[in-house]
N, C-alpha and C positions, 0 to 999 in steps of 0.2 A: 505496499497500499506505500502511496507517494504522496506528501502533504506540504504544500509549500506555502511557507510565511512568512507572511509580509508584513513590513514596520518601517514608519515615517525617518524611522534615526535611529543610534543606537548609545545617543545621547545618555547622561550618567540620569537617571530616573527608573522613578516603580513598574513602569510598563513594559521597561525595554529590561529589565532586571532577570523581569517575572520570564519575558520571553525567551533569553538566557538561559535560564536553572532550566525552563520547560524540555530547553533540546540539551539538555543536560541527564535530565531526568528521562531523555528516551530512550539513552543510552540502555537500558535494560528493557527495550524494544527494537532488536534489532530488527526486526521483519519491516518495522514501521519505518522506512526513508522519507527523511525531511530533508528541505531545502530553504533556503531564506536569500530572499529578496529587500535589499534596504533601500531606501529610495533618497538616500543620504549620503556620502562619504565621510560625515560627523558619528567616530568612532570612538565611546568609551570605555563597553566592556571587549576589551581586544582579545577576550578569553574563549568568543564564538569560535575565531582562526584555528584553535587550540581543537577544536571539537571537530567531530568526522563528519561534518556536514560541509556542502556546499554552498560561498555565501558569495552572492552576487548584488553587487550596487547598480542599479539604474538612476542615477542622479539626473534630479531634475531642476534642469537649467534650462531654458529660466524654469522659476516654481510654471509657468502655469501654459509652459510648453505642452501642446498636447500628444506628440510624439511620445511622448513616456506610457500612454495605453496601448498605442500599439508594441511600445519593447516588450511592454510585460504580456501583451498577448502572445506575441511571436516567442515569447519565452517558451511559455504555457504550452504554445502548441507545439515544439519541439519537444519539451520536457512528459507533456500530457499528468500533469497530476492528477491525486484523486480527489483529493479537496483543497482549497483554498481556504488557508484562514487569517484573515486579515487581523492587523491591533493597529490602531489609531487611524483618525479621521478619511485622514486623507488616503489611508491605504487601501480601506473600505470603499472609496470613493473611485478610486482607481483601477480597483477588484473589479467592479459590476460591469463591467465591459465585457472583457474578457469572461468571466465566468456567465454571462446569459449568452454569446457568441458559440463560448467552447461546453456549453452544458456540463458545469461546473461547479456542486456544490459549494455554496459560499459561508464561511461559517465567520460573523461579523462579531469582532472583540473589543470595541472602545470601550464600551462601557466601562470608565472606572473612575468616574467621579458620581457625585449623588446629590447635584445642586436642588433643594426642592423649591418648587414657584418658579422653573424655567419660563424666560420671557418667550413668546409665542417668534420673534427671533433671533433667540439665542444659537449662532454658530455650530455648535453642536447641536444643538436639537434640529435647523433644518439638516445639517449631513444626516442625522438618525432617519429623518422622513422621506432623504433623499434613498439611502440605501437598506434600511430597516428591509421594504418590499422586497428587493430583490435577492435576501440573503436567509438559506435555510434556516441557520441558528441563530440567536445571538444570546455572545454570551457577557453576563457581569462579573466583574469578582466581590459585588458587594448584594445583597437583596434591596436593599436602597436604592443602588443605582439602576435595578432595571425598574423599581416602582416609578423613578423619577424619570426616565425614558420612554416610561408608560409602556412596559414594554408586555405584551400577551403572556399568559401562563404556556400558550398551547409553543411560543416561539424563544423564548427566552430562559435562561437556566444559569445557575449562579457555581461559581465555582472559586471558592477561594485560593487568594495565593498561598502559594508555599514557601517555607522557609527552608532552606538547606544549610544543614548544619555544620555542613563540612566550611561553610563561611566562619563557626566559630570554633573549628577545631585546633587552629593554631595560632592564637589569639597572644601581640605582644605584651609582656610584664606589664604590668601597669604602672612599677616606678618608672620603668623606664618613658613611659607616656606622658607621666605629667611634668618628667626631666624637659622633656621636646617641647611640653609647650610651657613650661617653668609653674608648672601649678604648685601651689605649695600648703595648699588649704584642706584641713580634714576632710570638707563634703564637697561634694562637685554634683552639679543639677545642668542636664546637658537635653538640645533641644538639635534634632537634626531635620534639616528641611532646605530646600531652597529660597533665596532672600528672596521673594517676588509678593507681588500684590495678593494671591492666594492664601499666603501663611501669615500667621499673626505678629511676627518679633519681638512687634510694637508693646504687645500685651505681654509677651515674655521678659524685657527688660524692664517694662516699670513695675512688673512684677518683683523680678530680679533686685532691685533697687529698697523696694518695701523689705523683701527681707535684709536686703545690707542693713538697714537700719536698723535692724533687732540684734541682725549674727554676721559678725565679720568674718567668721573662718568656714565662708562657702568662695566656691568660685563657680560660676556659671559661664559652660560652655556653647558656643553658636557653632555649625559643623555643616558651611555649607558657601554658596556666592549667587550671587546673582545681582541683578541693577539696586536694588533696596541696600545692598551691603554698606554701601559709606553713608548713608543717609543715620545708620542703625546704630554704626559706632557714633556717628553725633550724639546719640543719645544718650552716651553714658559721663558722667561728669566727672573731673577732672580725677576726683579724691577715689574714686569706686574703679579707677580704668586695670590697677591690677587685679580684679576680681569677676574678668569678663575676658574669656578667649575668644576670640573669632576665628577657627580656623582656615577658615577659605574651603575651599573643594578637594579630599580626602579621597583616598584609596584605600586605608585600610581602616573604613569606619568604623567597621563592630570591634576592634582594639582600644578604640579610644570610647563607644559606649561602656563597654566594660570595664571604664574609669568611674562612670557615674552611680550614685546613688540613687538619681528619683530620672526619667525618661520622661520630657513635657512633647508634646505638641500643639501647639495653635493654632488656630485654621479659622483665615477670613470667610466665615459660614455667608458673609454676603454676596462674594460672588463664586465660593468653591465650596460642592461639600465632597470630603474624603469618600474615595471607596473604601479599601481598606488597606492601609496605612503600612508601607514599608519599614518606614521608621517604627512605629508601633509596634513590627514585629521581631523586629531587629531588639528593644527594648524587653521585649516578653521572652524571647527564647534565649537572653543575655540576665534573666532572672531582676529584670528592674519595675519596681512598683510605676505606672504610667499615670500621668495626667492630661488630660487634651480634651477640646473641644466639643462639646458633644454635637450628635449628627450625622447623619447619614452612615456610611458603612463601620466608624468609628465605634458608635453603639453597639455591634454585632462582633467587635473583636474585645475592645474593655469590660469588663463586668463589676461595673461599677462598686463599690466597696470591699470590691474583693478581690481585683486584680488591677487597683487605683481606683482613679476619681473622672466623675463629665465633669465639667465645669461648663459655664454658660459661654457666649460669646466676646469677645470682648469685654471681661471679667478681670482685668491685674491684682485686685484685691482678693480675690476669691482663688483667685490661683496662690498668690503670695500664703495665704490661712492655708491650705491645701501643703503647698512646699514646708513651711515651719511644722505644721502636725507631723507631716513625715518624718520632717529632721530630727522632732523629739521623740517620736516611737520608733525606734531603728529595729524593734523586733516585731512590729505591724509591718514597718515596708518590707521588710525582709517574708515575712508570710506572702504577703501581696506577691512577690518579685516572685518566688516558689510557684504559688497558683499558678501566677501568670505561662509559668514557662510550662508547667501542665498542661495550658488549655493548648498553647502553642503546638504542642506534642499532638496533642487528641484532634483539634481540629485546623489547624493549617501545618501540614507540613509539608514538604516539596513530593511525597509519595504518596500522600492524598491528591493534591493538586495533580500529580506526573497521573495517576492513575483514572481523576476523575476525565481529563483531557482526552487517556488511550478509550476510553467505554464511547467517549462524546464520539469520537472517529471512526471507531466500531459501528456504533450506531447509524453513521451517514455512508457507510461504506457499499456501492452497489448500486 
């Protein structure tokens, strides 16, 4: 059986990581032949080239060039896949003509967010209307996402992200990480996310400043890059500069997260609804209690009061209070981390995700 995976790019992101992890997982199914097409030469996950899979780059230059449709059609005509599995909104649009003309079933996998009350002319919603009718199956990584896009039960299927424990098998020593970033405090609170409008780093920083006014022996670590990084750095007053670490983009994220005492994900829910956040998966797989903005798929992974806390949007005071509570109740924080790690193994393992996709592919065979 031959499956063609299409993705817009392989930049550092949750969806991109998920597809790479799926390719790794399918090494257990040698009778399934995968091939990857990337519509950009931006490749962060370079390990894709070390896997036993053909990777073809069909660069969209310029982005509006209609020849990309013909290039994909030509590739599929020659390779003759049994299924096309698109990841990302543009990948789905590019896949539709080839799927129709060649009669190849299309699995549409771009539902990775869960923004409530999307406006009628929301770009993603428009692309959903264009591609869903031509898709045999629409895959979401959260039930909230499928609901947000109004996907019918007949066509939609939820397959949760899977965390690959190989990522935490050889972590760098905590002391070396702390030395690398000059962290000398007893406690560390961290957040992993891009510095974009969809993530609420402002709330994270404001909450951190509230905590620091009560307890100085804490470092707040922000892992990520993006257009809002400089603005967020400017929010930190000079007397607390040493208590904040902005790492920029990092490859060995898991080793840094392993030094955290608490993992945070603050989201701007006005413009973004989380699917299943890979950052939260990382926190929980490493046994960290989580504090995250309520809404979307976050409510499906964080068990409020058991693996961490869900908080309202744009609520730095609430976040600060929850941080102070966990920092002062170490035993409870550790227990939340233990329960969270068990939850990942039970519901969000790479084996469970890979098996679900294998079953989906098998069900569409023929």
